N, C-alpha and C positions, 0 to 999 in steps of 0.2 A: 558348087557352079551351078548346080542343076538348081538347088533351093533357090538361089539368089534369082536365077532366069523366072522361075514359078512367082516368085513374089513381086517381081516387077511386072508381071504379064497380068496380075491379079489389080494392080494399082492402077495398069493402063485401062482395064476392063472397067474400075469402079469411076474414073475420072471422064471415060468414055459415055457410061451411062449417064451420069451425074450432067454431062454437058448436053446430053441427049433431051432428058428430063426436063433441063432449064431450057433449051431451046424449044420444046413442046410447050411448055407453061408461056413463055414469052409469045410465042405467036399466036397461040388462042388468046392470051390478055389482050393483044394488040388488036385481034380481028373479030373477037365475040364478046358483044356487050353482057349477053347472059352470064358469060364464063367468068367476067371480072366481077359482076356482083354476088354470083355463087362464090368465088375465092375470098370476097371482102366478108361477107356473111360467114364463112367458116372461119377464117382469122380471128375474126370478132369474137365468135362462139367459144373457140378455143382459149383466146385469151380471156373472155368473162370467166370460163370455165376454171383456168389455172388462178385467175386472182381470187374465186370464191374459193376455192379447195384451200388456197393460202391462208386468206382470212378466217375461214371455220376451222383450218388445222392449229392455227398460230395460239388460239388461247384456250384447248383442250386440255384436259387433266393429261397427267403422265400414265399411259397405261402399267408400266413398270411398277407402279405403285401398289397394284393388285397383287403383285408376287410376295409382298409381306403385309398384306391388307388384313387388318384385325377388327371385324365388325363390331358394334355397339352390343356388350352383353351386361344383363344384369347382374348384380352381386347376389350371390347365394349364402345363406346364413346357415350356421351348423350349431346344434347344441353341444353340449358338453360330452356326450354320446356319439359325436359325429353325426347323426341323421339331420337332414335337410330340415330346417322349422321355418323359413320364410326366404322370399326374396324381394331384392328392393328393385321393381321393376315398373317402367310404365309402359314398356311394351311385353310381350313374351317373345323371349328367344332363348334358342338352344343351339349352339353350333356343335356340329356332327362333321365327322371325315367321312371322304367319299365311301369307303369300304362299309361304313355303317349303315347306307341307303340300300334297302331291299333292292335287288334286280328287277322284280315286278313294277316298283315304284317309279324308279327310273326311266322304265318303257312305257308307264303310264302318261307321265309329263311329256317324253318324247312324242308320243301318240296325239296327246293334246296340242302341243305348243310347236314342236319342231321334229319333224320325222326325219329330215335329212341332216341332222345336226353333225352326225358323225361325218358328213361328206362334203359341207360346204366351208367354204374359208371365212366365215362369220357373217355374211350376207346373203340370202337365198333370192336369187334374181327375180325369180317366178313369183315368190311371195312378195317380193317389194312391188313388182307390176299389178299383182292384183289389190294390193295396199293402195297404190296410187290410183287405180280406177274406182275404188271405192271411196277415196278421197274426194275423187272429182264429182262422182254422183251424188254424194252427202253436201257439197259445198254450199254453204249458206242456208242450210236447214238448221245448224245448231247441233246436230247430230255429230259424233265424235266417229272417225274411222277408226275399222280395227283390220289388225293383221299384220303380216309383212316382217314385224320383228322376229328376229330368229332368239333362241335362248341366249347367245352371245350379245345381242345388241340390249335385251333386257337385262343382261349383267351390268353394260355401261350404263344403260339408263336409270335402273335402282342405286349403284354405287357411286358412280361418277358425275352423273349428268343431272337427274332429279326428272319430275313427270310433267314438265310443262310441254303442252300440245301445239307444236308448230313444225312447221316443213323443215325448219331450220334445225330444231332439236334433232329432226329425223336423220337430216344428213350428218350432224356432228356423231350421230349414234352409230351409223353405218361407218364413219372412218374410225371410229375408236374400236369397233367391232373387229375390224381388220387389224388395229394394232393389237388388239387384246389375243387375238388367234396367232400372233408371233412371240408373245411372251409367256403365254399358259398352255397346257395341254387341255386336251379336250374333258378329261377327269376334273382336272384343278377347276375350269369353267363351270361344270355341273355341280361340283362342290358349293361353288362361291353362290349359283343361282338358286340351288335346294334350300341354302342357308339364310339368304337372304330375301326371297320372293315374300311381298306381303299378301296374306291369306285370310284376312279377315280376325273378327273375334280380338283384335291386338296382337295377333300372333305374326312374326316373321320367320320363315323357314318352316319347312314341312315337320320336324319335330315338335315344334311348338304348336302349329296347327292341328296335328294327330293328339296332341294332349287337350286343345280345346274344342276339338269337336268330337273326339270319340274316346276321351280319358285313356289314350294307349299310348306306349312309344311305336315307333314306326317299326321296328320289328316285329310287333304284335298284331299289326294291320292285317285284315282280311283285302281280297282283291277289289270287291267293290266300294270299300273304304279308300283304296288307292286312288281308284277312277276318279271317287268324289273330289279327292284333294287336288287332282290335276285339272279339274275344272275350273277351282277358284282364282286363277289369275286372271282369268277376263273379265268376273264380276264376283269379286267375294262377298261384299255386302249384300248383294242380291241371292245369290246361291245358297249363302248361309244360314238365311231367313225361312222360318216355318211355313210361312205364306207361300213361299215359291218353292215347295217342295217338289210338285209336279214338274216343273221346269228345270231344277235341279237332278231330278232322275232322268229326263229326257237328254239332257246335256252329259250325263254320267253314261250313259248307255251309248251315246256317240262316242265316247272316248272308248269303251269297251269294244264296240265294233272296229275302231281304227286299230286298235292292240290286235284284233284278229286277221285285218285285212293285212297288218304288218309282221303277221306270223310270230310276236310276242306271246299269244297264248292259243290255245284251242279256242275252236267254236263252242266245244261243250264247256269249257271252262267261263268262257264270255256271256254261255246263256244262263249258266249258275249263279254268277255274280248279277247278270242283269233282274234275275228274280227276287233278288233281296231287296229291303227295304233301306233307305239312308241311314238310318240309326243314329241320328245326330242326337248326343248328349246336349243338354241346356247348357246354355254360356253360364260358366261361373267367374266371379270375380276372385282376383287373385289372394286369396286370404292366407293367413299365416296357419300350418298345419299344427301349431301350438297355441293355446290362448296366452300369449304374452306380449300383448299390443304396448303395454307400458315400457316393458325391457326391450323391446325390438325397436321401440322410438328413442330410445336413449341411446341403444348401439347406433341407429341411422345417422343421430345428431354427430356422435362422437366420431364416424367415419367421415361425414362430409367436412368437418374441421379438419382432419388430417388430409383427406385425399382429394377434396372437392366434390362437387354435385354432379355436372355434366361433362362430357366430352371435351368442352371447351377449359374446363379447369386441369386438364392432365389426362394422362394416359390410364391412370388407375382410378378415374373417378367411379363414385356410387354406383351412378346409372348406367356407365357406358363401361368400365374398366373390364366386367367381368371377374370380379373378385371373389375370393372364396375366404368366409370370415367363421373361424373357429371362436365359439363364446363359451362364456361358463354358465350359460342356461342349464339349469336341469329339469327337463319337461315334469316329471313326478312332483318335484319340489315346488314347481311354479304352479300346477294346478292342484296342490293342497294348500299353497299361500292363497292364491283366486278365492279358493271355497272357503277357507278359514276366516278370511276379511268379510267375504259376502256374507257367512254366516254370522258373524258378530254385528254387521250391519244391520241385516234381518231381524236378528234378536231383538236389538234396541228399536227398530221401528214398528215392530208388531203391534198391531191395533191403532197406530197414531192416524189413520186415514190416509186419504190421497193427498199427495204432494203436489198436485200440479201438472202442468203438461212439460214437454220434453223442449217443444218448440212450438212454434205457429206458422203456418203457410197459407196462402190465400186458397180458398177452395170455389172461388165465386164463378170460376170459368173452368176448361177442361185441362188444365195444366198441372193440376194436383199430382199425377203419377210422375210426371217429369221433375217437379221440383222436390218431391220425395227420393226419387231414384238419385239427384243429385246429391243428396243430403248426405251427410257422412255419418249420420246416426244408425245405429244399430245395436243388437244386444244378442249376447251368447249366454243365454243362462235358461235351462230346462228347455221348455218348448216355447217360450216367450218369444214376439215377433215386436217391431216398431211399424205402426201405421199411423193413418191421417184419417181423422173424425170428417167424413164426407157430408153428412147430414145428422141434424139432430132435430127430433120433434116431441117433446115431452118425453115421453119413457122409451121412446124409439130412436136408436141412432144406427149408422153404418160407418164401419171401418173400410179404409181401403189400403191396399199394398203396393209397394213401386212395381211388382208384377202386372198391375193394372186389377186383380182379383181386388172384390169386395164382398162382405160378408154381415150379416146382423151383429151388433153389439150389443151387451147386457152389462149389468154391475154398474151404471153410471152415476158417478158422483155429481153433486149438485154443480159444482161450477164446469163442467164440462161442455165445449162449445165445438161447432163446427169449425174446422181449421187447426184444431189441437193435436199436434204427434203426440202420440202415448205409446206405452208398452200394453200389451194383451195377451193372452194366453187363449189356447182353443178351447171352447165349452159347447157339447152339443153340436149343434148345426151352423154356429158362430164362434163369436168372441168375447171374452170378458174382459174388463180392464182390470189392469194391474199396476201397482205403486213400485216405482224406483223409487228408492229411499231418498230425501234429500240429505240425510247426514251422511259422512264419507269417512276416508281414513287411508292409512298406507301400511304397507307389510313388504319387509325386506328381509331375504336371508343372504348371508355372508359365511363364508369358510375362513375361519381365524387364522390359520397357517399360512394362507396366501392372500387374503383380501379379495378372494374372487366373489362376486355377487351371482349366487345360484338363483334366485327368484326375486321377482318384484312384482308387487300389486299397487298402481297407484291411484284406486278408487273401485268402484262397483264395475266399469267395464269402460275401456278404454273409447269404445265405439259412441260411448254417450258423453265422455269429458276426456280429453287429452291432456287435461292437467294432473301432472305426477305428482302425488301427495307423499310419496315415497322419497322424493329427491327435491321437490319443487317447494311445497308447503313448508313455510316457516311456523313452527308451533312450540309453545312452552313445553319443556318435556318433564317438569314435575318431580316428583321425587326420584325418577330415573336418572338424575343427575347427581344424586347423595354419594353414590360409591366412590365418585372422583373428590369430592369433598373429604371423605374418611380416607382416600389413599393420600390425600397430601396431609393428615393430620399423622398417618402412620409415616410418612417420610420426614415428620417433624419431630419424631421421638415419640409418639403414642404408640401403645399396641392395642389389639383388639379386646384386651381385658382391662385397659385405661380406663376408670372411672370416671364419668361426666355428667355434670348436673342436667337434670331434666326437668328447668326450672326456666320462669321468664326472665327473657334476656331484652333489656331496653338500654337505648343510648341517646344521647342529645346530639340532635344533628344541625344545630343553629337555632338562632331566632325565629327564622322561616320556617322551619319543619318542626321544630319542637323536639319533645321525647318521643320516640317510636318504638314499639315494643311489636316481639314477634309470641304466637302463641301455638299450640299443638292442634291439629286438626280434630273437633269435637271437645276442644278445650283439655282439661285435666293436667296430669304433670305432675312433678314433686319428687323429690328424692333424688338419688346419685344411682346413675347404671353403668354397665360397661357398654363400652362402645358396639361390640357385638348386639347386644340387646336393643340398642338405639338404632342400628340399621335395619334391624329383623323387622322390629315394630315401625319402623317409619317416623322416629319422633322429630319433630322440627326443630324443637328448642335445642336438643342435643347437638343437631347437627349446625344450628347458629354457634353455638358454644366452640363446637371443634373448628368450627370457619375462623372464628374471631382468634381462637387459641392458637391456630396454625398459621394465622394472617390471610387477610382476603387477598391481597397482592399474590401469596404463593397458589392460594384457591384458584382465582382467575387465570393463571399462567400455567397451571393444570389443566382447566377447560381448552385453553388454546394451544396447548401443546398436543392434547390428543384429537386436536380438531373439531371440538364441540362447537366453541364459537368465541368471540372475543368480547369480552364484557367490561363493565366498569367494576371497581372495588367495592361494589355494594352488597351486604348482607342478603338481599332479597336474592341475588343470583345465585346464592348456594344452595338455595330452596328450588331452582330451576324458573326463576321468573324470565330468563334471557330465551330469546328465540333459538331454534336450530331446526334439523330435519331427522326423520328417521334414519336416513342414510349417515348422517354423521354420529347419532348415538349407536347405531348399531356397530360402525366400526370401532366407537369407542371401546363397547363390551367386548369386540373382537381382540382389541389390544390387548385387555384385562386377559382373557382368555388364552393369547397367544404369550402370555408372560413378560408384557409390555413391550412386545415389538411391535410396532404400526405397520400395516401397509396401506397404502393408496388403494381404494375399494376400484376393482378393474371389471368389465362387463366383457371384454375381448382378450381371449388369450394371444391369438395371432392372425395374421392376414397373409394370404396368399395371392398372387395375381394370376391371371387367366393360365398360364403355364406352370403353376405349382410352386413358383419361387416364393418363400417366405420374405415379405417387404416390411413388416413390423410384427413384434411380439412384446408381450406385456413382460415376460422373465428376461432381462437382458443379460442374465449371467452367461459367462463364457465357461466352457470346459475344454481346456485343450487338448487334454488327453484322455477323453471320452471316445474319441472316434479311431483309436488305434486299431490296427491290424490285427496285432498280436499283442500278448500281455507282455509288457517287458519286464514283470516279477518284483515291480516296486507296489507300493501300498496303492489301493483304488484311489481315483480323482475323487475329491471332496468338492460339491458346490459351496460356495459361501452363502451363508444364509440371507435372506432377502429382509426387506424392511428396515425399519430404524428403532431402534430402542429410545422409547421415550418414557419409558417407568422402570423402574427399580422392579426384576422380576419378583423378588421377594416379596415386595409391597402387591404387585399384581395379585400373586396367589394369595396373601392374607384378606384381600378384598374378596375374590373368588369363594374363600372359604367360608366367610361372613354372609355372600350372597347364597351360597347354598342351605345356610339356616335360612334366610328368608323364604325359600320354597317348603324347608320343612316344618316350621313353626312360625312362621312371620306372614306378612301380606300377599305373599303368593302361595299360601301353603295348599290350594286347589290343586297346584300341579304334583304334589306329594302322591298323589295317587297313580300317577304313571309309572312310578316304581323305578326311575332314571336317576343318575347323578347329574341332576341340574341346577343351574344357578340363575339368577334372576332379580329383578326389581320391578314393581308396580310404582305407577306415578298417574296421580290426579290433579289438574290444575284448578285453582279456586274457581267457582261459578258452580259446579264446574263445566270446564269448556273442552277439557281435553283428558282421555282415560288411555294410560299407557301400559305396555309391558314389553321389556326386553331382556333377553336372556338367552340360555342354552347349554351347550355342553361341550366339551373340547373340541368337537369338529363341527358343529353349527351352531351359528348363533343368529337367532330372529328377533326383528322388531315390530312394534306396532302401535297403532294409535287410532281412535275413532273420535271425530268430533265434526262439526259444522265448517265450510270452507270459511264463511264468516263468522268466527268464534261466539259464540251465544252459550246459554245455558243447556246443558243437558239432562238436568234434573238430579235434585238432591240425592237420589238414592244412588247414582252413577259412581264406581269409582274404579282405579284401575284392576284391582282385584276381580271385582263381580263383571266387568264389561271386557276388557283388554286380556286378561288372563285366559279366559275361556277358549278364546281364539286361538292361544298358544297350544291349548289342549287339543283342539280339534287338528290344529295341524301336526302333531307330534303323533296323534294317532293315526291319521292318515299316511305317514309316513313312518311308522315305528321300525320297519326293518332298516333305516338310514341311521338310528340312533345306536350308538355302542353302550354296552352297561361299563364301560372301564372308568372307572372314576380320574378326576384331576390327578397328577402326581406332583408332588411338591418339587420346586428347582433346587438345587444346591443354594445351603446356606439357610434351610429353615428349618426349624427345631418343632417337632409337635411334642405339645406338652399336655398334660392332663390338668383341668381346670374345674372349679365349680361352675356352673353355665351361669349362675345368678350373679355370685359376688367376683368372678374372675380370680379367686384366690386359687392357688396350686394346690392339687390333690394327691395324696400318696397312698390312701388307702383304699381307693376304691378304682374300676375300672369304666372305661364308657361301654356303652350299650346301643343296640340298634334302636331303641326307643327315641323318637325324635324329642322328647320332652324329657329325658335322662337328666340327672342331675349334674352327672359328670360328663364332660366332653373332651375330646382332641382340639387343641386350638395351638395356631401356626404362631411362631415367635422368630423374630430374626435371633441373633445369637447375643447373648448378655442381656435382654429385654424381657426374659419371662420372669413370673413374679416368682419371689422368695419363697422359702417355706414359711408358714404361720406360725405366729409366736404369742404367748401371752401379753406381751406388749401390745400387738395388734389387736386382740380382744380388748385392752383397756382403751387403745385409742379411738377404736370402733365406738365403745360407749360414749367416750366423752365428745365424738362427732356426734351423735345422735343427741345428746342433751343440746350442743351447740346449735343443730339445726333446729331443734322446737324452738330454741329462743329467737332464732333470725325468722322463724315463720310467723311468730306472733308481731315482731316489728315490722314485717313485711305486710302483714294483712291491715295494720293500721296505716302503713305508706300508702298503699294501694286505695284504701278509702280516701285519704286526704287529696291524692293525686288524681281521682277521678273526680273531684269535685270543681278542682281548678282548671282541668283540661276539657270541661264540655265544649269549649268554643274553638278546640284544637282539631286540627285533621283526625279522621278516624283512625281505625286500627291498623297497623302497619301492614299486615297479612292483607285484607280486604284491598287497601289502597295500591300496593303493587303489584297484585294480582297474585295472591298469598298462594302457596304452593303447600301441598300434603301428600 
């Protein structure tokens, strides 16, 4: 009863007071004009405020999105050893957690930007009033008012609103700041701020800025360096410049004084920090830590195809998704491949004179520095640099660099002019002209057991040309394609000991083309030899005979099945007249080394999102029992083999075994000095326009070529054996510890039989030796294809064949003389016309 009485009493008091206020308001409204005006003005102001607040609030982003906010982050690329080799970034960004930021660094930013951060609710009224006064005094002057924004307001601006300069944006910023304080803790807000604040030199966040200005991580910064970073939000591009160093020191010292005033540091610490110089490092471009520009560009293209380029393309985009990419790049092999290709290019180009400028720019005004800085041209070779000739007068010239530095230039070729962008090297007090070779080439290394590409060099330097000659250049492979012709012959019943004629092969192609004939490089030929000898000596005529006996459709099907190319059934393609790439040829040889099981070449092993979850991997095999907590007593799980069997494993080994002979005593005999179990094949296209070598060991396959981008004659002396094979030698020597001494092991179903190397006959009374030119060798045969024991009948048959061969040669000589007289008006030699290969 008492509670009811009290409640009624309060209701009565409220009604009475409300009635009294209403009566007072009505009395003043009727009696006093000024009261009516003042009340109307207040009501109108309140209405405008409520309407404005509603309008500004209605279109604002939801502060709740910051709870799960993921900032745009670059993609980090690792090599096969797990070390970071590059990042795909248009901005420097590194995301840290709040606990990763040093206490003094946080205090420096609070002293510089928002000393009441931990006590206000998102908006600092005192600071806002000061900013409003500053705005009023600068109104109409074109200057921008500063101050007034708390750290929370800056988070709202940087992440949710943008940097528009207006009163409306400031009001929206204040509303959002209040909302942010309601959904995030103070440490969470500071974490967002310190990770997102733009600090100049294309860096966002203090970790990225620490690297950009001091080449340190935030945990390694000294106090004076932390104070410098804290001044950057006001004017990053101003304080980060060398010419404004005095201004930056003054502002840094102010921040240190504020830290002392707020008891963040002692006066002695502040004085010691103020005595230190800025210590800024020169601005550095974001360059790879490994010189693998061609490889990394291929990876970038592949990732963009899979995940998109920017944030608009998806959450895992290359330039915003923060991906972690593990590649197959082997830094040591990459460096060796680069140096080997460059060495071969420079050996060929030695003494050939200046090849002309890399580019030309306008030097008639003072913009040459910015033009050169904007150019992608560069070089990473010894101490060479890329610059522009700013002046030439007779034998005097000046070279200028993107840094603005100029120096005297010597060693001037006749065609050098002002505006030419060239390569130079230091010489005395100036620089001397250097020649970037016009000839180029490609080099690629693959792991045959997996198809992983370990190294790739697509030219002299990716900064000079981004055209990747290892994957994009279509070139004639020459004799490097012959092993796959021989493989087709082996599949069609031939053996390495099968005797093949090394004799002219002519056939009639119709009235329009007439009769076409093939020849060996350097002419010559005659007799009958084993397939092994024909491959070791790279005999064109024997290759054509094998191709035609095995059937050209079968040969071209082998080429297509191994990914070399899709060609018509013309004999010229058996000699390498069709176009292919270094990558395709290396992968085909890797298939041989992997006993006929082919993998698609891969550059990326797997991709993780920013949280470490694997979102793509090259090896997609599943192993259900590999993650068992305890062994169940059953046999160990076995992963299924990867790749696709595209060739008989026995055929692949027979070809490898013959290609080992190419290194031991054939066209690649230079490699024998390496004393390793290597196989391979040289190739030279007619002209010659390309010089090739492809080969390797059971663990590594390398392929390379040299040639002009627009194919033209390299010079009559050039062959794969003397131009490309030395590059392979350089590569192996530089990576000797990566090459195993273990030989190839024959697969099941191969029989090793002693034969006479010259005749291919089976031998029973002698044994092979280590001499490369031993008469007796081990040869690989499929079951029931090895040569039978020699008999007296064999000797009689051989003598008969020798007599018949002498008669045939005499007849052929007469027919050839007659044919040459009749065909003077016909098209020339088939090899020359079709881009003959040897």
